[in-house]
C-alpha positions as CSV (number, residue, x, y, z in Angstrom):
1,M,19.3,-5.8,24.5
2,K,18.4,-2.3,23.5
3,F,22.1,-1.3,24.0
4,I,23.2,-4.0,21.5
5,T,20.7,-2.9,19.0
6,I,21.6,0.8,19.4
7,A,25.3,-0.1,19.1
8,L,24.7,-2.0,15.9
9,L,22.7,0.8,14.4
10,G,25.4,3.2,15.3
11,W,28.0,1.0,13.6
12,M,25.9,0.8,10.4
13,V,25.3,4.5,10.3
14,H,28.9,5.3,10.9
15,F,30.2,3.0,8.1
16,T,27.6,3.7,5.5
17,Q,26.6,6.7,3.5
18,A,23.2,5.2,2.6
19,S,19.9,6.6,3.8
20,A,18.1,4.8,6.6
21,Q,15.5,3.6,4.0
22,G,17.8,0.6,3.3
23,L,18.2,-0.5,6.9
24,Y,16.4,-3.6,8.3
25,I,16.6,-4.6,11.9
26,C,16.1,-8.0,13.7
27,K,16.0,-7.9,17.5
28,N,15.2,-11.6,18.0
29,A,17.6,-13.6,15.8
30,R,17.6,-17.3,16.7
31,I,21.1,-18.8,17.1
32,T,21.7,-22.4,18.1
33,L,25.0,-24.2,18.8
34,F,25.5,-27.9,18.6
35,S,28.4,-30.0,19.7
36,S,28.5,-33.7,18.8
37,A,31.0,-35.7,20.8
38,P,31.4,-39.4,21.6
39,I,30.0,-39.2,25.1
40,E,27.4,-36.5,24.9
41,D,25.7,-34.1,22.5
42,I,25.5,-30.5,23.6
43,K,22.8,-28.1,22.3
44,A,21.9,-24.6,23.2
45,S,19.9,-21.8,21.8
46,T,19.0,-18.1,22.1
47,S,16.4,-15.9,20.5
48,T,17.9,-12.6,21.6
49,G,20.5,-12.0,18.8
50,A,20.4,-8.5,17.3
51,S,21.1,-7.8,13.7
52,V,21.2,-4.9,11.2
53,Y,21.1,-5.4,7.4
54,N,21.7,-2.5,5.0
55,A,20.1,-3.7,1.8
56,S,21.6,-0.7,-0.1
57,T,25.2,-1.7,0.7
58,G,25.0,-5.4,1.6
59,E,26.5,-4.7,5.1
60,L,25.4,-7.0,7.8
61,A,26.0,-7.0,11.5
62,F,25.1,-9.4,14.3
63,S,25.6,-9.2,18.1
64,L,24.5,-11.5,20.9
65,S,25.1,-11.9,24.6
66,I,26.9,-15.2,25.3
67,S,25.1,-15.7,28.6
68,S,21.7,-15.7,26.7
69,F,22.3,-19.3,25.4
70,Q,20.0,-21.7,27.2
71,F,21.0,-25.4,27.7
72,E,18.9,-28.4,28.6
73,K,21.1,-28.9,31.7
74,A,21.9,-26.1,34.1
75,L,25.3,-27.5,34.8
76,M,26.2,-27.4,31.1
77,Q,25.1,-23.7,31.0
78,E,27.2,-22.9,34.0
79,H,30.3,-24.5,32.6
80,F,29.8,-23.0,29.2
81,N,29.7,-19.5,30.7
82,S,32.3,-19.8,33.4
83,D,34.9,-22.4,32.1
84,Y,34.8,-22.1,28.3
85,M,33.4,-18.9,27.1
86,E,34.3,-16.8,30.2
87,S,31.2,-14.7,29.5
88,D,31.9,-12.3,32.3
89,K,35.1,-11.4,30.6
90,F,33.9,-11.7,27.0
91,P,30.1,-11.0,27.2
92,K,29.2,-10.9,23.6
93,A,29.9,-12.4,20.1
94,T,29.7,-10.2,17.0
95,F,29.9,-10.5,13.3
96,K,30.4,-7.5,11.0
97,G,30.6,-8.1,7.3
98,K,29.2,-7.7,3.8
99,I,27.1,-9.8,1.5
100,Q,29.1,-10.5,-1.6
101,E,26.1,-10.9,-4.0
102,Q,23.7,-8.2,-5.1
103,V,20.2,-9.2,-3.8
104,D,17.1,-7.5,-5.2
105,I,14.9,-7.4,-2.1
106,S,12.0,-6.0,-4.1
107,K,11.4,-9.4,-5.7
108,D,10.2,-12.5,-3.9
109,G,12.7,-15.4,-4.0
110,T,15.4,-17.3,-2.2
111,Y,19.0,-16.2,-2.8
112,A,22.2,-18.1,-2.0
113,I,24.7,-15.6,-0.5
114,M,28.2,-15.5,0.9
115,V,29.0,-13.1,3.7
116,T,32.6,-12.0,4.3
117,G,33.6,-10.3,7.5
118,D,34.9,-10.4,11.0
119,L,33.6,-12.9,13.6
120,T,34.6,-12.0,17.2
121,V,34.1,-14.7,19.8
122,H,35.9,-15.0,23.1
123,G,37.7,-11.8,22.4
124,V,39.4,-13.2,19.3
125,T,38.5,-11.8,15.8
126,Q,38.8,-14.1,12.7
127,K,38.1,-13.3,9.1
128,R,35.3,-15.5,7.9
129,S,33.3,-16.2,4.7
130,V,30.0,-17.7,5.8
131,P,27.4,-19.2,3.4
132,G,23.8,-18.3,3.8
133,T,20.4,-17.7,2.3
134,I,18.2,-14.6,2.0
135,S,14.5,-15.2,1.5
136,V,12.1,-12.5,0.4
137,K,8.4,-13.2,0.6
138,N,5.7,-10.5,0.4
139,G,8.4,-8.0,1.3
140,V,9.5,-9.8,4.4
141,I,13.3,-10.5,4.5
142,S,14.6,-13.5,6.3
143,M,18.2,-14.8,6.5
144,S,19.6,-18.1,7.6
145,S,23.1,-19.7,7.8
146,E,24.8,-22.8,9.1
147,F,28.5,-22.8,9.7
148,M,31.2,-24.3,11.9
149,V,33.3,-22.5,14.5
150,K,36.6,-24.1,15.6
151,C,37.1,-23.6,19.3
152,A,40.9,-23.3,18.9
153,D,40.5,-20.4,16.4
154,H,39.0,-18.3,19.2
155,H,41.3,-19.5,22.0
156,I,38.6,-21.5,23.7
157,T,40.4,-24.2,25.7
158,I,38.8,-27.6,26.2
159,P,40.4,-29.4,29.1
160,S,41.6,-32.9,28.3
161,I,39.5,-34.4,31.0
162,V,36.3,-33.4,29.1
163,F,37.7,-33.7,25.6
164,H,35.4,-36.6,24.8
165,N,32.4,-34.5,25.9
166,I,32.9,-31.5,23.8
167,A,33.7,-31.3,20.0
168,E,36.5,-29.2,18.7
169,N,34.2,-27.8,16.1
170,I,30.8,-26.3,17.0
171,K,27.9,-26.1,14.5
172,M,26.2,-22.8,14.5
173,N,22.7,-22.1,13.0
174,V,21.5,-18.5,12.6
175,S,18.1,-17.4,11.5
176,A,16.7,-13.8,11.5
177,T,13.6,-12.0,10.2
178,Y,14.0,-8.3,9.6
179,L,11.7,-5.3,10.1
180,S,12.2,-2.2,8.0
181,N,13.8,0.7,10.0
182,N,11.4,3.1,8.3
183,N,8.3,2.3,10.3
184,N,9.3,-0.6,12.5
185,T,6.7,-2.8,10.9
186,K,7.2,-5.8,8.6
187,T,7.6,-4.7,5.1
188,K,4.8,-6.0,3.0
């Protein structure tokens, strides 16, 4: 996990000229996936996503280990990692983008945003525009988003024998609360 956080920080520093004062870090982003199909609903979650937000530029990056998703049934988790996501070959998913709106993080409030960037899943990168929300309360920054990922867009093959068990579109929910990079404490 430390490697993912360091890699994200390196990416942000490399692509921005802003000082570190505008950087916010989340090491425990919660990400859930949900597949509703006629025979069975599939749900999994992880709380090990890493994210860096540059409030000065609006740049946003996420990374997570695919194998960190936890399922209710061990067999589902095994098939997810070995048969569909091939997590040994494609161990992580990433998003690198930019928030399109200017958000004044010095003021409490809830702000609707659109983030445009590159989503890489299963080794395939797709341009995406993802809606979300930034909330600022007493200086603490939180972000959330709900969006769909189409399996075919990322070359994730669903065998016809289990087609009724797994949906073609997977609902993703992401939530993250950020710490200031200045002192690694919540900004208040």
